[in-house]
C-alpha positions as CSV (number, residue, x, y, z in Angstrom):
1,M,121.3,147.2,-7.7
2,K,110.1,147.1,-8.1
3,K,107.5,147.6,-5.5
4,E,104.7,145.1,-6.2
5,Y,102.3,143.6,-3.1
6,V,100.5,140.5,-3.6
7,A,97.5,139.4,-1.9
8,I,95.9,136.1,-2.6
9,V,92.2,135.1,-1.8
10,A,91.1,132.1,-3.0
11,V,87.1,131.3,-2.5
12,V,85.4,129.0,-3.9
13,V,81.7,129.2,-3.3
14,V,79.4,126.1,-3.9
15,V,76.0,126.7,-4.0
16,I,73.2,123.7,-4.3
17,A,69.5,124.7,-3.7
18,I,67.6,121.7,-4.1
19,A,63.8,122.7,-4.1
20,A,61.4,119.8,-4.6
21,A,57.5,120.0,-5.0
22,Y,55.5,117.1,-4.8
23,V,51.7,117.5,-5.3
24,V,48.9,114.6,-5.7
25,S,45.1,115.0,-6.7
26,L,42.5,112.4,-6.2
27,P,40.0,111.5,-8.6
28,P,37.5,114.5,-8.4
29,A,34.4,112.8,-5.8
30,P,31.0,114.1,-5.8
31,T,31.7,116.4,-2.4
32,T,35.3,115.9,-1.7
33,T,38.7,117.3,-2.9
34,T,42.1,116.3,-1.2
35,T,45.0,118.4,-1.8
36,T,48.9,116.8,-0.4
37,P,50.3,119.9,0.9
38,T,53.6,121.1,-0.6
39,T,57.0,120.4,0.7
40,T,60.4,122.4,0.5
41,T,63.7,121.1,1.3
42,T,66.9,123.7,1.5
43,T,70.4,122.8,1.3
44,T,72.9,125.2,3.4
45,P,75.2,126.9,1.0
46,T,79.4,125.4,1.6
47,V,81.9,127.5,1.5
48,T,85.4,126.2,1.1
49,T,88.6,127.8,1.5
50,P,91.9,126.0,0.4
51,T,95.0,126.1,2.6
52,V,97.4,128.0,1.5
53,T,100.9,126.3,1.9
54,T,103.9,128.4,2.0
55,P,106.9,126.7,0.0
56,K,109.6,124.8,2.3
57,I,112.6,126.6,1.4
58,E,115.6,124.5,3.1
59,K,118.8,126.5,1.7
60,I,119.3,129.4,-0.1
61,R,122.2,130.0,-2.4
62,I,124.1,133.4,-2.1
63,G,127.3,133.7,-4.3
64,L,130.7,135.2,-3.7
65,V,132.6,136.5,-6.4
66,E,136.6,138.2,-5.2
67,P,139.6,138.1,-6.3
68,M,141.3,135.2,-4.7
69,S,144.4,135.0,-7.3
70,G,146.5,137.3,-8.5
71,W,147.8,140.9,-7.6
72,A,144.5,141.9,-5.4
73,S,144.3,138.1,-3.9
74,V,145.1,140.1,-0.5
75,F,142.2,141.7,-0.3
76,G,139.8,139.1,-1.7
77,I,140.9,136.3,0.4
78,E,140.1,138.4,3.8
79,A,136.8,139.4,2.0
80,A,136.0,136.1,1.6
81,N,137.0,134.8,5.0
82,G,134.6,137.2,6.3
83,V,131.5,136.3,4.6
84,R,132.8,132.7,5.3
85,I,132.3,133.8,9.1
86,A,129.4,135.5,8.7
87,V,127.7,132.6,6.7
88,Q,128.8,130.1,9.8
89,H,127.6,132.6,12.5
90,I,124.1,133.3,10.6
91,N,123.6,129.5,10.2
92,D,124.5,128.8,13.6
93,S,122.0,131.3,14.6
94,G,118.9,129.7,13.4
95,G,119.6,130.7,9.4
96,I,116.5,132.6,7.9
97,K,114.1,132.0,10.7
98,S,110.9,133.9,8.9
99,L,111.7,131.0,6.4
100,G,111.4,128.0,8.4
101,G,115.1,128.7,9.4
102,A,116.5,128.3,5.9
103,K,120.2,127.8,6.0
104,I,122.5,130.1,3.6
105,E,124.7,128.1,1.0
106,L,127.8,129.8,-0.1
107,V,128.8,129.4,-3.8
108,E,132.5,130.8,-4.4
109,E,134.1,132.2,-7.6
110,D,137.4,133.4,-8.2
111,A,137.4,136.9,-9.7
112,G,141.3,136.9,-10.6
113,E,142.6,139.7,-12.1
114,T,140.8,140.7,-15.3
115,V,137.1,142.1,-16.0
116,D,136.7,139.2,-18.8
117,K,137.2,136.6,-15.9
118,T,134.9,138.6,-13.2
119,K,132.1,138.6,-15.9
120,S,132.3,134.7,-16.7
121,A,132.3,134.1,-12.4
122,A,129.2,136.5,-12.7
123,E,127.7,134.4,-15.8
124,R,128.0,131.4,-13.7
125,M,126.4,132.7,-10.6
126,A,123.1,133.4,-13.1
127,G,123.5,130.5,-15.4
128,V,124.9,127.4,-12.8
129,Y,124.2,128.3,-9.4
130,K,120.9,130.5,-10.1
131,V,121.2,132.6,-7.2
132,P,119.2,135.8,-5.9
133,I,121.9,137.6,-4.6
134,V,125.8,138.2,-5.1
135,F,128.3,139.6,-3.0
136,G,131.9,141.1,-4.7
137,A,134.1,141.7,-6.1
138,Y,136.5,144.4,-4.3
139,I,138.2,145.7,-7.5
140,S,136.0,148.5,-8.5
141,K,136.9,148.1,-12.5
142,Q,135.6,144.3,-11.9
143,T,132.7,145.1,-9.4
144,L,131.5,147.2,-12.3
145,A,131.5,144.2,-14.9
146,M,129.8,141.9,-12.6
147,C,127.1,144.6,-12.1
148,E,126.7,144.9,-15.7
149,V,126.3,141.3,-15.9
150,L,124.0,140.8,-13.0
151,D,121.5,143.9,-13.5
152,G,120.9,142.9,-16.9
153,K,119.6,139.2,-15.4
154,A,117.8,140.7,-12.5
155,I,119.8,139.4,-9.4
156,V,121.1,141.9,-6.4
157,M,124.3,142.6,-6.3
158,I,125.8,144.1,-3.1
159,D,129.5,145.9,-2.4
160,G,131.3,148.5,-4.4
161,L,132.8,151.2,-3.0
162,S,133.4,153.2,-6.0
163,D,130.7,155.9,-6.8
164,Y,130.6,155.2,-10.4
165,I,129.1,152.2,-10.0
166,T,125.9,153.3,-8.2
167,E,125.6,156.2,-10.6
168,Q,125.3,153.9,-13.9
169,G,121.5,153.6,-13.2
170,F,121.2,149.7,-12.1
171,T,118.4,149.0,-10.9
172,T,119.3,145.7,-8.5
173,V,123.0,147.0,-6.9
174,F,123.4,148.4,-3.6
175,R,126.6,149.8,-1.4
176,A,126.2,148.8,2.2
177,T,129.5,150.7,3.5
178,S,130.9,154.0,2.7
179,S,131.5,155.4,-0.7
180,A,135.2,155.9,-2.3
181,S,134.7,160.0,-2.3
182,Y,133.2,159.6,1.1
183,F,136.4,157.6,2.0
184,G,138.5,160.7,0.8
185,R,136.6,163.4,2.3
186,G,136.8,161.4,5.3
187,A,140.3,160.4,5.6
188,V,141.2,164.4,5.3
189,A,138.6,165.4,7.8
190,G,139.8,163.2,10.6
191,V,143.5,163.6,9.9
192,L,142.8,167.2,10.1
193,D,140.9,167.2,13.2
194,W,143.4,165.3,14.5
195,A,146.5,167.1,14.1
196,E,144.9,170.4,15.2
197,K,144.5,168.2,18.6
198,K,148.1,167.3,18.7
199,G,148.9,171.2,17.5
200,V,150.2,170.1,14.3
201,E,149.6,172.7,11.7
202,I,148.7,171.6,8.4
203,K,148.5,174.5,5.5
204,T,149.7,172.7,2.2
205,A,149.1,169.3,1.0
206,A,149.8,166.9,-1.8
207,V,147.3,164.1,-3.1
208,L,148.0,160.7,-4.7
209,N,146.5,158.0,-6.1
210,E,146.4,154.9,-8.2
211,D,144.4,155.2,-11.1
212,S,141.4,152.9,-10.6
213,V,138.1,154.5,-10.7
214,F,138.1,153.9,-7.1
215,G,141.4,156.2,-6.7
216,R,140.2,159.0,-8.6
217,Y,136.9,159.4,-7.0
218,V,138.9,159.2,-3.4
219,R,140.9,161.6,-4.7
220,I,137.7,163.9,-6.0
221,G,136.7,163.5,-2.4
222,M,140.3,164.6,-0.6
223,L,140.3,167.5,-3.0
224,E,137.1,168.9,-1.8
225,E,137.9,168.4,1.6
226,L,141.0,170.1,1.3
227,M,139.6,173.0,-0.3
228,R,136.7,173.3,2.2
229,R,139.3,173.2,4.8
230,G,141.4,175.8,3.1
231,V,144.5,173.6,3.0
232,S,146.4,174.6,-0.4
233,V,147.4,171.1,-3.0
234,V,151.0,171.9,-3.9
235,Y,151.2,168.5,-5.7
236,E,148.5,166.1,-7.1
237,K,149.9,162.8,-8.9
238,E,148.0,160.1,-10.5
239,Y,150.0,156.8,-11.3
240,Y,149.3,153.3,-12.7
241,Y,148.3,150.9,-9.8
242,L,150.7,148.2,-11.0
243,I,153.9,150.7,-10.3
244,T,157.1,149.1,-9.5
245,D,159.6,152.5,-8.9
246,V,158.3,155.6,-7.1
247,S,161.5,157.1,-6.7
248,S,160.8,159.9,-9.5
249,I,157.5,160.7,-7.3
250,M,159.2,160.7,-4.2
251,T,161.6,163.1,-5.8
252,E,158.9,165.3,-6.8
253,L,157.3,165.4,-3.6
254,Q,160.6,166.2,-2.1
255,S,160.7,169.3,-4.0
256,A,156.9,170.2,-3.3
257,K,157.4,169.7,0.7
258,P,153.9,169.7,1.3
259,D,152.9,169.4,5.1
260,A,150.7,166.3,4.9
261,V,150.4,163.7,1.8
262,F,146.7,162.2,1.2
263,H,147.3,159.1,-0.8
264,C,144.9,156.2,-2.0
265,P,147.1,152.9,-2.8
266,Y,146.0,149.2,-3.1
267,F,148.7,147.2,-1.2
268,N,151.7,146.5,-3.4
269,D,152.2,150.2,-4.3
270,A,151.7,151.1,-0.5
271,L,154.5,149.2,0.6
272,L,156.9,150.7,-2.2
273,F,156.1,154.4,-0.8
274,A,156.6,153.4,2.7
275,R,159.7,151.5,2.1
276,A,161.0,154.6,-0.1
277,V,159.5,157.2,3.1
278,H,161.7,154.8,5.4
279,E,164.6,155.1,3.2
280,L,164.6,158.7,2.3
281,G,162.7,160.4,4.8
282,S,159.1,161.6,4.8
283,P,159.0,164.9,2.6
284,A,155.8,165.7,5.0
285,K,154.8,165.5,8.6
286,I,151.4,162.9,8.2
287,W,151.5,160.7,5.3
288,A,147.6,159.5,5.6
289,G,146.1,156.8,3.2
290,G,142.2,157.2,2.3
291,G,140.2,153.9,1.2
292,A,141.3,151.2,3.3
293,C,143.9,149.8,1.3
294,G,147.7,149.6,2.4
295,W,149.8,149.9,5.3
296,V,147.6,149.9,8.5
297,D,146.4,146.4,7.7
298,S,147.7,143.1,9.4
299,P,149.4,141.9,5.9
300,S,150.7,145.9,5.4
301,I,152.0,145.4,8.8
302,R,153.6,142.0,8.4
303,E,154.9,142.8,5.2
304,G,156.3,146.2,5.8
305,G,157.6,146.0,9.2
306,A,159.1,149.3,10.5
307,A,158.5,151.2,7.2
308,V,154.6,151.5,8.0
309,E,155.5,153.2,11.2
310,Y,153.0,156.0,12.0
311,F,151.1,155.6,8.5
312,T,147.4,156.1,8.8
313,N,144.6,154.8,6.7
314,S,140.9,155.7,6.9
315,Y,138.5,152.5,7.2
316,V,134.6,151.7,7.9
317,Y,135.0,148.8,10.0
318,N,136.5,149.0,13.3
319,P,137.9,145.8,14.7
320,R,137.9,147.6,18.2
321,K,134.6,147.9,18.1
322,N,133.2,147.2,21.4
323,T,130.2,145.2,20.9
324,T,129.2,141.6,21.3
325,W,128.8,140.2,17.7
326,N,132.4,142.2,17.0
327,Q,134.4,140.5,19.3
328,K,133.0,137.3,18.4
329,F,133.9,137.9,14.6
330,V,137.3,139.3,15.7
331,A,137.8,136.1,17.8
332,D,136.8,133.8,15.0
333,F,138.9,135.8,12.5
334,R,141.9,135.6,14.4
335,A,141.2,131.9,15.4
336,L,140.8,131.0,11.4
337,T,143.8,133.6,10.2
338,G,145.8,134.2,13.3
339,E,145.5,138.1,12.2
340,D,143.1,140.7,12.9
341,P,140.2,141.6,10.2
342,V,140.3,144.9,9.0
343,D,138.1,146.6,5.9
344,A,138.1,143.9,3.5
345,A,136.8,141.2,5.9
346,G,134.6,143.4,8.2
347,E,132.6,145.2,5.4
348,A,132.0,141.7,4.1
349,Y,130.9,140.5,7.3
350,F,128.3,143.4,7.8
351,S,127.3,143.0,4.3
352,F,126.1,139.3,4.8
353,W,124.3,140.4,7.9
354,V,122.4,143.1,5.8
355,I,121.7,140.1,3.2
356,K,120.4,138.0,6.2
357,E,117.9,140.9,7.4
358,V,117.0,141.3,4.0
359,L,115.7,137.6,3.7
360,E,114.2,137.7,7.0
361,E,112.1,140.7,5.9
362,A,111.2,138.8,2.5
363,G,110.0,135.7,4.2
364,K,107.6,137.9,6.3
365,R,106.4,140.3,3.6
366,Y,106.1,137.5,0.9
367,P,106.2,133.9,2.4
368,Q,105.0,132.7,-1.1
369,D,108.1,134.0,-3.3
370,P,110.5,135.6,-1.1
371,L,113.4,135.3,-3.3
372,N,111.5,137.5,-6.0
373,V,113.9,140.0,-7.5
374,N,111.1,142.5,-7.4
375,H,110.5,142.0,-3.7
376,L,114.3,141.9,-2.5
377,V,114.8,145.3,-4.4
378,E,111.9,146.7,-2.8
379,I,113.1,145.6,0.8
380,L,116.3,146.9,0.2
381,H,115.0,150.2,-0.5
382,T,112.9,150.3,2.5
383,I,114.5,148.6,5.2
384,E,116.0,150.3,8.2
385,I,118.7,148.0,10.4
386,T,118.9,149.6,13.9
387,S,120.0,146.9,15.7
388,G,121.6,143.2,15.7
389,P,125.1,141.9,14.1
390,A,124.9,144.2,11.0
391,I,124.8,147.3,13.5
392,E,127.6,146.1,16.2
393,T,130.1,145.6,13.7
394,Y,129.3,149.0,11.2
395,P,130.6,152.3,11.8
396,G,127.0,153.8,12.2
397,K,123.6,153.2,14.2
398,V,121.4,152.6,11.1
399,I,121.7,150.9,7.7
400,A,119.5,152.0,4.8
401,F,119.6,152.6,1.4
402,D,118.7,155.5,-0.9
403,E,117.0,155.4,-4.6
404,K,120.2,155.0,-6.1
405,G,121.4,152.2,-3.7
406,D,124.1,153.8,-1.9
407,T,124.0,153.4,2.0
408,K,122.2,156.7,3.1
409,Y,124.3,156.8,6.7
410,P,128.2,156.2,5.9
411,G,131.0,156.6,8.3
412,I,134.3,155.6,8.7
413,H,137.3,156.2,11.5
414,V,141.6,156.9,11.4
415,M,143.5,154.3,12.4
416,Q,147.5,154.3,12.7
417,V,150.3,152.1,12.7
418,Q,151.9,152.5,16.7
419,N,154.4,150.3,17.6
420,G,153.7,147.7,15.0
421,K,150.1,147.8,15.7
422,S,147.1,149.2,14.2
423,V,145.3,151.7,16.7
424,T,142.6,154.1,16.3
425,V,143.3,157.3,16.5
């Protein structure tokens, strides 16, 4: 989700020049003529430069649209909590210092379960709240709908994992986290490397995914990496994301006998598969998730219990990263929810710190018009963040964006449930 430098120089020059000549001639005398000398007075020119006053901004409204009701609310509520903590941390740290300490004011809308509700929320962000930037909405098809609204209204949009979103030519849409296909490639690479170190041989694999745009791009990444690694795919299945019965898929998997299952689920379907594996036995040595949804997050461990033991998933955010700001975020998230944050919250947290850094740069480059969308877009395309809270909670050392709005330096790590807790492997 372009480039314009404005220099304002106002110079008013007032030049007043007064010349007076006064000549008096006396009546002629027979022998004498007297002439009065000419006198000239010059006034020095006055140059006046008006004082340029930077507009005072006390608060900046930033929009948050997440599914805080319905089947995906487990993700939306977690993301919203991550954002709220980020806003508190930003404001407590002095706000946007280049804009005189302006505070971020968060305005929230529920994306619900439908594209129509998400579009309505986006319209309110533009028409009612008049925000310059919006973050959301976790579910890819709803995020895409929101991008269509906000890009048309010249509002910056941050989030969205699906590769498809940043392939649409939007000019104001940016992704601060890894793409869906990168999740898929990283999940396979991470698990295969780990298996090799443990002496576990993986020659064949099955690939499963729920049927959202996100799930399909994760599958593409998984298949690409499996092919690159020379692992044979013996079974593939895409299923309805609100599936309620997985017994037929489990039967087919038992017949295929893959060494590993690579799977991109959401929350409820992930639990269905985990419980089926727990009851029927796993058809594979490893069951690995790609896409940060299901099994290894705190809600899944709480709901799944023993059924999710030893499942893995790939994540961008790592709650175990040993940095000052990450520890602060984890502590505050635990205090708020009683659980550790995972990807929905972590991505939201560092994304809002990216927004903060962009606003800081806007105040420095364009103090007269820092919230102009062209200025914000230009900064997002040129900024490189190498330190601070965003980097301390991000999986890499640099945050920057390419011409499409994708992050230039993605990263993930693999986590597994061991003894009822998520650990980085």
